[in-house]
C-alpha positions as CSV (number, residue, x, y, z in Angstrom):
1,X,48.3,-37.8,52.4
2,X,44.9,-36.2,53.3
3,X,42.0,-36.5,51.2
4,X,40.0,-33.4,50.1
5,X,36.3,-33.4,51.6
6,X,33.9,-33.7,49.1
7,X,32.2,-30.7,50.6
8,X,35.0,-28.2,49.4
9,X,34.4,-28.9,45.8
10,X,30.7,-28.4,46.0
11,X,31.6,-25.0,47.9
12,X,33.8,-24.1,44.9
13,X,31.1,-24.8,42.2
14,X,28.6,-23.0,44.3
15,X,30.7,-19.9,44.4
16,X,31.4,-20.4,40.6
17,X,27.6,-20.1,39.9
18,X,27.1,-17.2,42.1
19,X,30.0,-15.2,40.2
20,X,28.3,-16.2,36.9
21,X,24.9,-15.0,37.9
22,X,26.7,-11.5,39.1
23,X,28.6,-11.1,36.0
24,X,25.4,-12.0,33.9
25,X,23.4,-9.6,35.7
26,X,26.1,-6.6,35.1
27,X,26.2,-7.2,31.1
28,X,24.1,-4.5,29.4
29,X,20.8,-5.2,28.7
30,X,19.8,-6.1,24.8
31,X,17.7,-2.9,23.7
32,X,14.3,-3.8,22.5
33,X,12.0,-1.6,20.2
34,X,8.9,-1.3,22.2
35,X,6.3,0.3,19.8
36,X,4.1,3.1,22.0
37,X,0.2,2.4,22.1
38,X,-1.4,5.5,21.6
39,X,-4.9,7.0,20.1
40,X,-5.7,10.1,18.5
41,X,-8.3,11.3,16.4
42,X,-7.1,9.7,13.3
43,X,-5.5,6.3,14.6
44,X,-5.5,4.0,17.5
45,X,-3.0,1.4,18.2
46,X,-2.8,-1.4,20.6
47,X,-2.5,-5.0,21.0
48,X,-0.5,-4.9,18.1
49,X,-3.4,-3.7,15.8
50,X,-3.7,-0.3,14.1
51,X,-7.4,0.9,13.7
52,X,-7.6,4.0,11.4
53,X,-10.7,6.1,12.2
54,X,-13.0,7.5,9.7
55,X,-14.9,9.8,12.4
56,X,-18.6,9.1,10.8
57,X,-21.6,8.2,12.5
58,X,-22.4,5.0,10.5
59,X,-19.2,3.0,10.1
60,X,-18.3,-0.5,8.9
61,X,-14.8,-2.2,9.6
62,X,-12.5,-3.7,7.2
63,X,-9.5,-5.9,8.3
64,X,-6.1,-6.4,6.6
65,X,-3.5,-8.3,7.5
66,X,0.0,-8.7,5.5
67,X,3.6,-9.1,6.0
68,X,6.6,-6.8,4.3
69,X,10.2,-6.7,4.6
70,X,12.0,-3.4,5.4
71,X,15.0,-1.8,3.8
72,X,17.3,-3.7,6.6
73,X,15.4,-7.1,5.5
74,X,13.5,-7.2,8.9
75,X,10.1,-9.1,8.5
76,X,6.8,-7.0,9.8
77,X,3.6,-8.6,10.1
78,X,0.9,-5.5,9.8
79,X,-2.7,-5.6,11.3
80,X,-4.9,-3.0,10.2
81,X,-8.2,-2.2,10.5
82,X,-10.2,0.6,8.7
83,X,-13.5,2.2,9.9
84,X,-14.9,3.4,6.8
85,X,-17.8,6.2,7.1
86,X,-20.8,4.4,4.9
87,X,-21.7,7.9,3.8
88,X,-18.5,8.3,2.1
89,X,-19.1,4.9,0.4
90,X,-22.6,6.2,-0.9
91,X,-20.9,9.4,-2.2
92,X,-18.3,7.8,-3.8
93,X,-20.7,5.4,-5.5
94,X,-23.0,8.3,-6.7
95,X,-19.8,9.9,-8.1
96,X,-19.0,6.4,-10.0
97,X,-22.4,6.4,-11.4
98,X,-22.1,10.2,-12.8
99,X,-19.1,8.8,-15.1
100,X,-21.5,6.9,-17.0
101,X,-23.0,10.1,-18.4
102,X,-19.8,11.6,-19.5
103,X,-19.7,12.7,-23.2
104,X,-16.8,12.4,-25.5
105,X,-16.1,16.1,-25.1
106,X,-15.8,15.6,-21.4
107,X,-13.7,13.0,-21.6
108,X,-11.4,14.7,-24.5
109,X,-11.6,11.9,-27.0
110,X,-10.3,13.6,-30.4
111,X,-10.6,10.3,-32.5
112,X,-13.2,8.0,-34.0
113,X,-13.4,4.4,-32.4
114,X,-13.5,2.9,-35.9
115,X,-10.5,5.1,-37.2
116,X,-8.1,4.3,-34.4
117,X,-9.5,2.1,-31.4
118,X,-6.3,1.9,-29.6
119,X,-6.0,5.7,-29.3
120,X,-9.9,5.6,-28.6
121,X,-9.8,3.2,-25.5
122,X,-6.4,5.2,-24.2
123,X,-8.4,8.3,-24.2
124,X,-11.2,7.2,-23.1
125,X,-9.9,5.3,-19.6
126,X,-7.6,8.4,-19.5
127,X,-10.5,10.5,-19.0
128,X,-12.4,8.1,-17.1
129,X,-9.2,7.5,-14.3
130,X,-8.7,11.3,-14.1
131,X,-12.6,11.9,-13.4
132,X,-12.5,9.2,-10.7
133,X,-9.3,10.0,-9.0
134,X,-9.9,14.2,-9.1
135,X,-13.3,13.5,-7.4
136,X,-12.5,10.7,-4.7
137,X,-9.0,11.2,-4.0
138,X,-9.9,13.4,-0.9
139,X,-11.6,10.5,0.6
140,X,-8.2,8.8,1.1
141,X,-6.4,11.6,2.4
142,X,-7.2,10.5,6.1
143,X,-6.0,7.0,5.2
144,X,-2.6,8.5,3.8
145,X,-1.9,10.5,6.9
146,X,-2.6,7.4,9.0
147,X,-0.1,5.5,7.2
148,X,2.4,8.3,8.0
149,X,1.7,7.8,11.6
150,X,2.0,4.1,11.3
151,X,5.5,4.4,9.8
152,X,6.6,6.9,12.6
153,X,5.3,4.5,15.2
154,X,7.3,1.6,13.4
155,X,10.5,3.7,13.0
156,X,10.5,3.3,9.3
157,X,12.3,5.2,6.8
158,X,10.7,6.7,3.4
159,X,11.6,3.5,1.6
160,X,9.8,1.5,3.9
161,X,7.0,3.6,3.9
162,X,6.8,3.2,0.4
163,X,6.8,-0.6,0.5
164,X,4.4,-0.6,3.3
165,X,1.9,1.3,1.0
166,X,2.8,-1.1,-1.9
167,X,2.4,-4.5,-0.1
168,X,-0.9,-3.0,1.7
169,X,-2.5,-2.6,-1.6
170,X,-1.0,-5.7,-3.2
171,X,-2.5,-7.8,-0.6
172,X,-6.0,-7.0,-1.2
173,X,-8.0,-9.7,-2.8
174,X,-8.4,-9.3,-6.4
175,X,-11.8,-9.4,-8.1
176,X,-13.4,-7.8,-10.9
177,X,-16.1,-5.7,-9.6
178,X,-19.8,-6.1,-11.2
179,X,-20.3,-2.1,-11.6
180,X,-20.8,-1.3,-15.4
181,X,-17.3,0.1,-15.8
182,X,-15.8,-2.9,-14.3
183,X,-14.3,-0.3,-11.6
184,X,-15.1,1.0,-8.1
185,X,-13.7,4.1,-6.2
186,X,-10.7,3.6,-3.8
187,X,-12.7,4.2,-0.5
188,X,-15.3,1.5,-2.0
189,X,-12.3,-0.9,-2.9
190,X,-11.3,-0.6,0.8
191,X,-14.5,-1.0,2.4
192,X,-15.6,-4.4,0.1
193,X,-11.8,-5.2,0.9
194,X,-11.3,-6.3,-3.1
195,X,-10.6,-4.9,-6.6
196,X,-9.2,-5.2,-9.7
197,X,-6.2,-3.7,-11.9
198,X,-7.2,-0.2,-12.3
199,X,-9.5,0.0,-9.1
200,X,-6.3,-1.0,-6.8
201,X,-3.9,1.1,-8.9
202,X,-6.0,4.2,-8.3
203,X,-6.3,3.3,-4.8
204,X,-2.7,3.1,-4.4
205,X,-1.9,6.4,-6.3
206,X,-4.5,8.0,-4.2
207,X,-2.6,6.6,-0.9
208,X,0.7,7.8,-2.3
209,X,-0.5,11.1,-3.4
210,X,-1.2,12.0,0.1
211,X,2.3,11.1,1.2
212,X,4.1,13.1,-1.6
213,X,5.1,10.5,-4.0
214,X,4.7,11.0,-7.5
215,X,3.0,8.3,-9.5
216,X,0.9,7.5,-12.6
217,X,-1.1,4.7,-14.0
218,X,-0.4,2.5,-17.0
219,X,-3.2,1.2,-19.3
220,X,-2.9,-1.3,-21.9
221,X,-5.8,-2.0,-24.2
222,X,-3.5,-4.9,-26.0
223,X,-2.8,-6.5,-22.3
224,X,-6.3,-5.7,-21.2
225,X,-4.4,-4.7,-17.9
226,X,-3.4,-1.5,-15.6
227,X,-0.4,-1.1,-13.3
228,X,0.8,1.9,-11.8
229,X,4.4,3.9,-12.3
230,X,6.4,5.4,-9.3
231,X,8.9,8.1,-9.9
232,X,11.5,6.8,-7.4
233,X,15.1,5.5,-8.0
234,X,15.0,1.8,-9.4
235,X,15.8,-0.4,-11.9
236,X,13.8,-2.4,-14.6
237,X,10.7,-1.2,-16.9
238,X,9.8,2.6,-16.9
239,X,8.5,5.3,-19.2
240,X,10.0,8.9,-18.9
241,X,7.2,11.8,-18.8
242,X,8.0,15.3,-18.1
243,X,11.6,14.6,-17.7
244,X,11.0,12.1,-14.8
245,X,11.2,8.3,-15.0
246,X,8.2,6.0,-13.8
247,X,8.9,2.6,-13.1
248,X,6.3,-0.2,-13.5
249,X,4.8,-1.5,-10.4
250,X,2.3,-4.7,-10.6
251,X,-0.1,-4.0,-7.7
252,X,-2.9,-7.0,-8.1
253,X,-0.5,-9.4,-6.4
254,X,2.0,-9.6,-3.9
255,X,5.8,-10.0,-4.3
256,X,6.2,-7.8,-7.5
257,X,9.0,-5.4,-6.8
258,X,9.4,-1.8,-8.5
259,X,10.6,-2.1,-12.2
260,X,9.0,-5.7,-12.8
261,X,6.9,-6.5,-15.3
262,X,5.3,-10.1,-16.3
263,X,7.6,-11.7,-19.4
264,X,4.1,-11.5,-21.7
265,X,3.8,-7.9,-20.9
266,X,7.0,-6.1,-21.3
267,X,6.4,-4.6,-24.4
268,X,6.3,-1.2,-22.9
269,X,5.3,0.5,-26.3
270,X,1.7,-1.3,-25.6
271,X,1.4,0.6,-22.4
272,X,-0.1,4.2,-22.2
273,X,1.2,6.5,-19.4
274,X,-1.6,8.5,-17.8
275,X,-1.0,11.3,-15.5
276,X,-3.7,11.8,-13.2
């Protein structure tokens, strides 16, 4: 009986390997999402970094890095630079300074602080927040527009766009400003890369306002805190205003979801809803 030559086995193995390579090459390639690098008057994207342009002559740069999950539970690492026109910062600080001189009539305060300190505080801060928002909101419009372009480039839906904005603000460093009122305008918060509860609340409301989301600010004298309320579908804590539900959202720390409130702040009767 003749034995098989060793070379025959090697030839068979070689043919199997070649066949396997051919089959692999014929398999359809797995599609990869490639985010387009681009540049326009408002936004630049390259090397996995977005840069929002402010269009000014004398600019400073603020850098933000954060992570969030999409509605499909995909984790995204965001890297964002924002160019800030220093003239806008100066203008915003002048607006803030002008708030110091508002009168009781300007703020529409109708009670005496001795008679009703809770209502007085609510009316005082309602007036301050409205004045600050109305006079500085336009400075955030360019940034809101850029966030929409980022969402389009990242192929995000409306729910993801909302989370993109929320997590951006939640990851800003918590720090109480040294200014007299303990608050700074939104554009200044971005320039300095920090803010306290009412500062970042107004920042997020300004950002969402430019994207068409309805939101309010919640203020509590008892809890010495501020949050925002978002008119969206959800679960958890909310207040109804003009027939719409505004769900609470903590904005000073990452990880808080829409409708959640810290267990020591859940008496919603102690929260005043302020529609800016």
